[in-house]
C-alpha positions as CSV (number, residue, x, y, z in Angstrom):
1,M,-13.4,0.7,15.5
2,F,-15.6,2.8,13.0
3,E,-18.4,0.1,12.9
4,K,-20.9,2.6,13.1
5,E,-19.7,5.2,11.0
6,I,-19.4,2.3,8.2
7,D,-22.5,1.4,8.9
8,R,-24.0,5.2,8.4
9,L,-22.0,5.4,4.7
10,Y,-23.5,1.9,3.9
11,S,-26.9,3.6,4.3
12,L,-26.6,6.8,3.2
13,I,-25.1,5.7,-0.2
14,I,-27.6,2.8,-0.8
15,D,-30.6,5.8,-0.3
16,R,-28.6,8.1,-2.5
17,T,-27.7,5.4,-5.1
18,I,-30.2,2.5,-5.8
19,G,-32.5,2.5,-3.2
20,K,-34.7,-0.2,-3.8
21,A,-34.2,-0.4,-7.7
22,E,-33.0,-3.6,-8.9
23,K,-30.3,-2.3,-10.7
24,I,-28.1,0.7,-11.6
25,S,-25.5,2.4,-14.2
26,V,-22.5,3.7,-13.0
27,K,-23.6,7.4,-14.7
28,E,-25.9,7.5,-12.1
29,V,-24.0,6.4,-9.1
30,L,-21.2,9.1,-10.1
31,A,-24.3,11.4,-10.2
32,A,-25.0,10.5,-6.8
33,E,-24.1,12.7,-4.1
34,I,-22.2,10.5,-2.5
35,P,-18.3,10.4,-0.9
36,K,-16.2,11.3,-4.1
37,P,-13.5,8.4,-3.7
38,I,-16.3,5.8,-3.4
39,Q,-17.5,7.0,-7.1
40,I,-13.4,7.3,-8.1
41,L,-13.1,3.5,-7.0
42,I,-15.9,2.4,-8.4
43,R,-15.3,4.1,-11.8
44,V,-11.8,3.1,-12.4
45,D,-12.5,-0.5,-11.6
46,I,-15.0,-0.7,-14.5
47,E,-12.5,1.3,-16.6
48,N,-9.8,-1.5,-15.8
49,K,-12.3,-4.8,-16.5
50,L,-13.7,-2.8,-19.8
51,E,-9.7,-2.4,-20.7
52,E,-8.7,-6.0,-20.1
53,E,-11.7,-7.4,-21.8
54,I,-11.1,-5.6,-25.3
55,K,-7.2,-6.6,-24.4
56,T,-8.6,-10.2,-24.5
57,K,-10.3,-10.0,-27.2
58,F,-8.4,-8.2,-29.4
59,I,-5.4,-10.0,-28.4
60,N,-4.6,-11.5,-32.3
61,S,-6.4,-9.1,-34.3
62,R,-4.5,-7.9,-37.7
63,F,-6.2,-4.4,-37.4
64,N,-4.1,-2.0,-36.1
65,F,-6.0,-0.3,-32.8
66,S,-2.9,1.8,-31.5
67,H,-3.4,3.8,-34.1
68,P,-3.9,7.2,-32.3
69,E,-7.1,7.9,-34.5
70,V,-9.0,4.6,-33.8
71,I,-7.6,5.0,-30.1
72,S,-8.9,8.3,-29.2
73,L,-12.2,6.7,-30.6
74,Q,-11.8,4.0,-28.6
75,N,-11.4,6.2,-25.7
76,Q,-15.0,8.3,-26.5
77,I,-16.3,5.0,-26.5
78,N,-15.1,3.2,-23.3
79,S,-16.2,6.3,-22.0
80,I,-19.8,5.3,-22.7
81,L,-19.2,1.6,-21.9
82,V,-18.2,2.6,-18.3
83,L,-21.2,5.2,-17.5
84,N,-23.7,3.3,-18.4
85,Y,-22.2,-0.6,-17.7
86,I,-24.9,-1.6,-15.5
87,F,-25.0,-3.3,-11.7
88,I,-27.4,-6.2,-10.7
89,R,-28.6,-5.0,-7.6
90,D,-26.2,-7.9,-5.5
91,E,-23.6,-6.9,-7.3
92,Y,-24.3,-3.5,-6.4
93,L,-24.8,-3.6,-2.5
94,E,-21.3,-6.3,-2.5
95,T,-19.2,-3.4,-3.7
96,I,-20.8,-0.4,-2.1
97,Q,-19.9,-2.9,0.6
98,D,-16.8,-3.7,-0.6
99,S,-15.3,-0.3,-1.5
100,I,-16.4,1.4,1.7
101,H,-14.6,-1.0,3.6
102,L,-11.5,-0.5,0.9
103,I,-11.3,3.1,0.9
104,F,-11.6,2.9,4.9
105,N,-8.1,1.2,5.0
106,Y,-6.9,3.1,2.6
107,L,-7.6,6.4,4.4
108,I,-6.2,5.2,7.9
109,R,-3.5,2.6,6.7
110,P,-2.7,3.9,3.2
111,Q,1.1,2.5,3.1
112,W,-0.1,-1.3,4.4
113,T,-3.8,-1.0,2.1
114,L,-1.3,0.0,-1.1
115,I,0.9,-2.7,-0.1
116,N,-1.5,-5.8,0.4
117,Y,-4.0,-4.7,-2.2
118,I,-1.0,-4.6,-5.1
119,Y,1.1,-7.9,-3.9
120,D,-2.3,-10.3,-3.2
121,N,-0.3,-13.7,-3.5
122,T,2.3,-12.3,-5.1
123,N,5.7,-10.7,-5.0
124,Q,6.4,-8.7,-8.0
125,V,4.4,-6.9,-9.3
126,S,4.6,-5.0,-13.1
127,S,4.8,-1.0,-12.8
128,E,1.5,-0.6,-15.4
129,Q,-0.5,-2.8,-13.1
130,I,0.8,-1.0,-10.3
131,M,-0.2,2.5,-11.9
132,K,-3.9,0.9,-12.8
133,I,-4.5,0.5,-8.9
134,L,-3.0,3.7,-7.8
135,R,-5.5,5.4,-10.1
136,M,-7.9,3.5,-7.7
137,F,-7.6,5.3,-4.8
138,G,-9.3,9.0,-4.5
139,A,-7.0,10.8,-2.0
140,Y,-3.7,11.3,-1.0
141,D,-2.9,12.6,-4.4
142,Y,0.8,13.4,-3.3
143,L,1.6,10.5,-2.5
144,K,0.8,8.4,-6.1
145,T,2.0,11.5,-7.5
146,L,5.3,11.0,-6.3
147,L,5.1,7.2,-7.0
148,S,3.8,7.5,-10.4
149,K,6.4,9.9,-11.0
150,I,9.7,8.1,-10.1
151,I,8.1,4.4,-11.4
152,K,8.0,6.5,-15.0
153,E,11.4,8.6,-14.7
154,K,13.3,5.6,-14.0
155,N,11.4,3.2,-16.7
156,I,10.9,0.9,-13.6
157,K,9.3,-2.1,-15.1
158,Y,9.1,-4.3,-12.5
159,L,8.8,-3.8,-8.4
160,T,8.7,-6.6,-5.7
161,N,7.0,-6.0,-2.2
162,D,10.2,-5.0,-0.5
163,E,11.0,-2.5,-3.1
164,F,7.7,-1.1,-3.4
165,K,7.5,-0.7,0.4
166,S,10.8,0.9,0.5
167,L,9.6,3.4,-2.0
168,I,6.3,4.4,-0.8
169,W,7.7,4.9,2.9
170,K,10.7,6.9,0.7
171,C,8.0,9.0,-0.5
172,D,6.3,9.5,2.6
173,R,9.0,10.3,4.8
174,E,10.5,12.8,2.7
175,Y,7.5,14.9,1.8
176,I,6.1,14.7,5.8
177,R,10.0,16.2,6.5
178,R,9.0,19.6,4.9
179,K,5.4,19.8,6.9
180,D,4.6,21.9,9.7
181,G,2.2,20.6,12.8
182,Y,-0.7,21.8,10.6
183,Q,0.3,20.7,7.6
184,I,0.8,17.4,9.2
185,A,-2.5,17.3,10.5
186,N,-4.2,18.4,7.2
187,L,-2.9,15.3,5.9
188,T,-5.6,13.3,8.1
189,S,-8.7,15.8,6.4
190,A,-9.5,13.5,3.9
191,I,-10.7,10.9,7.2
192,Y,-12.5,13.4,8.7
193,E,-14.7,14.4,5.5
194,Y,-15.0,10.8,4.5
195,I,-16.3,9.7,7.9
196,N,-18.4,12.8,8.2
197,Y,-19.6,12.3,5.4
198,G,-23.7,14.1,5.0
199,T,-23.3,15.3,8.3
200,R,-23.4,19.0,9.3
201,N,-19.7,19.1,10.4
202,I,-17.0,17.2,8.2
203,N,-14.6,18.0,10.5
204,A,-16.4,16.9,13.4
205,P,-13.9,15.1,16.2
206,I,-13.3,11.5,15.0
207,N,-11.3,8.4,17.2
208,I,-8.0,9.1,17.9
209,K,-7.5,5.5,18.0
210,G,-7.9,6.4,13.8
211,L,-5.1,8.6,13.9
212,I,-2.7,7.0,15.6
213,K,-3.2,4.0,13.1
214,F,-2.8,6.8,10.3
215,F,0.5,7.7,11.6
216,E,1.7,4.4,12.5
217,D,1.3,3.5,9.1
218,K,3.7,6.3,8.1
219,N,6.1,5.0,10.8
220,L,5.9,9.0,12.5
221,L,6.1,6.8,16.0
222,S,6.6,10.3,18.0
223,I,3.4,11.5,16.9
224,S,1.0,7.9,17.5
225,N,3.2,8.1,21.0
226,R,2.1,11.6,21.7
227,L,-1.7,10.8,21.0
228,N,-1.7,7.4,23.1
229,I,-0.8,10.0,25.8
230,E,-4.3,11.9,25.0
231,L,-5.8,7.8,25.1
232,K,-4.5,8.0,28.6
233,R,-5.7,11.0,29.6
234,D,-9.9,9.4,28.8
235,V,-9.6,12.1,25.1
236,N,-11.3,9.6,22.9
237,E,-12.2,11.8,20.2
238,I,-10.4,15.2,18.6
239,S,-11.1,17.5,15.8
240,L,-9.0,18.6,12.7
241,D,-7.9,21.9,14.7
242,D,-7.0,20.2,17.8
243,L,-4.8,17.9,16.4
244,G,-3.0,20.5,14.1
245,I,-2.5,22.3,17.7
246,I,-1.1,19.5,19.2
247,L,1.2,18.3,16.3
248,E,2.4,21.9,16.0
249,D,3.2,22.2,19.8
250,L,5.4,18.8,19.5
251,R,7.1,19.8,16.4
252,Q,8.2,23.1,18.3
253,N,9.4,21.1,21.0
254,S,10.9,17.7,19.6
255,G,12.0,19.2,16.2
256,A,11.1,18.6,12.4
257,F,8.8,15.1,11.9
258,E,10.8,12.4,10.7
259,A,9.4,8.7,10.1
260,E,11.4,5.7,11.9
261,P,13.1,3.4,9.6
262,L,11.4,0.1,8.4
263,Q,12.1,-2.3,10.6
264,N,10.5,-5.5,8.3
265,V,12.6,-4.9,5.1
266,E,15.3,-7.3,4.6
267,S,18.8,-4.8,3.9
268,K,19.9,-6.9,0.9
269,N,16.4,-6.5,-1.1
270,L,16.8,-2.2,-0.1
271,K,20.0,-2.8,-1.5
272,S,19.4,-5.0,-5.1
273,D,19.6,-3.0,-8.1
274,I,18.7,0.7,-6.9
275,Q,19.3,2.4,-9.9
276,K,16.4,-0.1,-11.8
277,T,14.3,-0.3,-9.0
278,Q,14.5,2.0,-6.8
279,A,15.2,5.7,-6.2
280,S,17.9,6.2,-3.4
281,E,17.5,9.3,-1.3
282,D,19.6,12.2,-2.6
283,E,17.6,11.1,-5.9
284,L,14.1,10.9,-4.1
285,K,14.6,14.3,-2.8
286,I,15.5,15.6,-6.7
287,S,12.1,13.8,-7.6
288,I,10.2,15.6,-4.7
289,A,11.8,19.0,-5.5
290,I,11.3,18.7,-9.2
291,E,7.6,17.7,-8.5
292,Q,6.9,20.8,-6.2
293,N,8.8,23.2,-8.9
294,D,7.2,21.5,-11.9
295,A,4.0,22.7,-10.0
296,D,4.6,26.2,-9.5
297,K,5.3,26.5,-12.9
298,T,2.2,25.1,-14.1
299,T,-0.3,27.6,-13.8
300,F,-3.0,28.1,-15.6
301,E,-5.9,31.0,-15.8
302,P,-8.7,30.0,-13.3
303,L,-11.5,29.3,-15.9
304,E,-13.7,31.0,-15.0
305,N,-11.7,34.0,-15.5
306,L,-12.0,32.8,-19.2
307,I,-16.1,32.3,-19.0
308,S,-18.7,35.6,-19.7
309,D,-21.6,36.1,-18.0
310,E,-23.6,35.3,-20.6
311,D,-21.7,32.2,-21.6
312,K,-22.0,31.0,-17.8
313,K,-26.0,31.4,-17.8
314,R,-25.8,29.9,-21.3
315,F,-23.6,26.6,-19.7
316,I,-25.7,25.8,-16.8
317,K,-28.5,25.9,-18.9
318,K,-27.8,23.9,-21.5
319,I,-25.1,21.6,-20.3
320,F,-25.9,21.6,-16.4
321,K,-29.4,21.3,-16.5
322,K,-29.8,24.5,-14.5
323,N,-27.5,22.9,-11.7
324,E,-25.4,26.0,-10.9
325,K,-23.5,23.8,-8.0
326,D,-23.0,21.1,-10.9
327,Y,-21.4,23.7,-12.8
328,Q,-19.2,25.5,-10.3
329,D,-17.9,21.8,-9.2
330,A,-16.8,20.8,-12.8
331,I,-14.7,24.3,-12.8
332,D,-13.4,23.7,-9.8
333,E,-12.2,20.8,-10.8
334,I,-10.6,21.6,-14.3
335,N,-9.1,24.0,-12.3
336,K,-6.9,21.1,-10.7
337,M,-6.2,19.8,-13.7
338,K,-2.7,19.9,-15.2
339,T,-3.1,18.7,-18.8
340,W,-5.8,19.1,-21.7
341,K,-6.4,15.6,-22.0
342,E,-7.0,14.9,-17.9
343,A,-9.8,18.0,-18.6
344,S,-10.9,16.7,-21.9
345,K,-11.7,13.3,-20.5
346,Y,-13.3,15.1,-17.6
347,I,-15.4,17.2,-20.0
348,D,-16.6,14.3,-22.3
349,E,-17.7,12.2,-18.9
350,I,-19.8,15.3,-18.3
351,Y,-21.8,15.5,-21.9
352,I,-22.4,11.8,-21.7
353,L,-23.6,12.0,-18.1
354,N,-25.9,15.0,-18.9
355,D,-27.0,13.6,-22.0
356,V,-25.6,16.8,-23.9
357,D,-25.0,17.4,-28.0
358,L,-21.2,17.2,-28.1
359,Y,-21.9,19.4,-31.4
360,S,-23.8,21.7,-30.1
361,P,-22.8,25.6,-29.9
362,E,-22.7,25.3,-25.7
363,A,-20.9,22.2,-25.8
364,I,-18.3,23.3,-28.7
365,K,-17.9,26.7,-27.6
366,F,-17.0,25.2,-23.7
367,T,-14.6,22.7,-24.4
368,D,-13.1,25.1,-26.6
369,I,-12.7,28.0,-23.9
370,T,-11.4,25.1,-21.7
371,Y,-9.0,24.0,-24.4
372,R,-7.5,27.7,-24.7
373,R,-6.8,27.5,-20.4
374,F,-4.2,24.7,-21.4
375,Y,-2.9,26.5,-24.5
376,P,-2.9,30.3,-23.9
377,N,-0.3,30.8,-26.7
378,L,-2.3,29.1,-29.6
379,E,-4.2,31.7,-32.1
380,K,-7.2,31.7,-31.4
């Protein structure tokens, strides 16, 4: 369906990263202008491999690796190790090929992809493993956030294939009920951006068949049926704006969007041990309401408001190698973050990536200003 687009993305990523070289580091991959979901997938995959290797190495050690200071230092060491991991050429080419296809599948069919990736040749997976895998996929944050929140709040230890399938369907269903046609269409923006990456217009029309697969994945059959009508009219591609118009018209004429019930999950499994393994419909609604309420309350000062013009110039020069775009991209990323822990790790990676002295006046001040964004009430 998207063979040409996949080939184009592959060529673009290879040209902008390894080129004709025999090896490349993760650090270089993350610094390149390639789709962010690919970068996230590669970075988190290497992080998970390192974590497993460390766990195996120190499993019988008498040293206290759970000490907070040791964990903090180990995290810094891990960041350095991950960023400096070296791919040899054949390994890298295969990784990119696999990553492009995996992200394509995830963007087009997120529920199907997560279920099959997590439950490959098994029927039960630990919540810890599920959380690790969710981190690998850099899109549809609402879905990952809801799944993670419910798993943590209900202290779920394991989920069977059917239980996870039911849970992810419920998360999508409840989230979509709150959306109008334009908002539902906007959920597909990640598909448009990925397929059109590196072109002049990231919102250029794309193949309708891919969008039909996306809505079928969510069991939104009213939408997939409506798009099939467009196909019968020989409309094979559609822009994001036109998709929004069609879906809003559909909503106004047919009512709120509703995902069809799952047909291939045994009812007895859906009812088994609900309190321990799943959120009921009412509980899920409460979880989503809490999530939205927390998001509304957790508002921080935009980081750029805390940085003087003089400091901005120094940061761009000393931390971002005179690249104002990289500086602004970093500010935008930090503004999206909800915790200092998340921002701190991101800043460490910037310093490592740009070979910044962690104890330079600029690095210390940038870190301090970012810290104050998350803890504005602390004495300065």
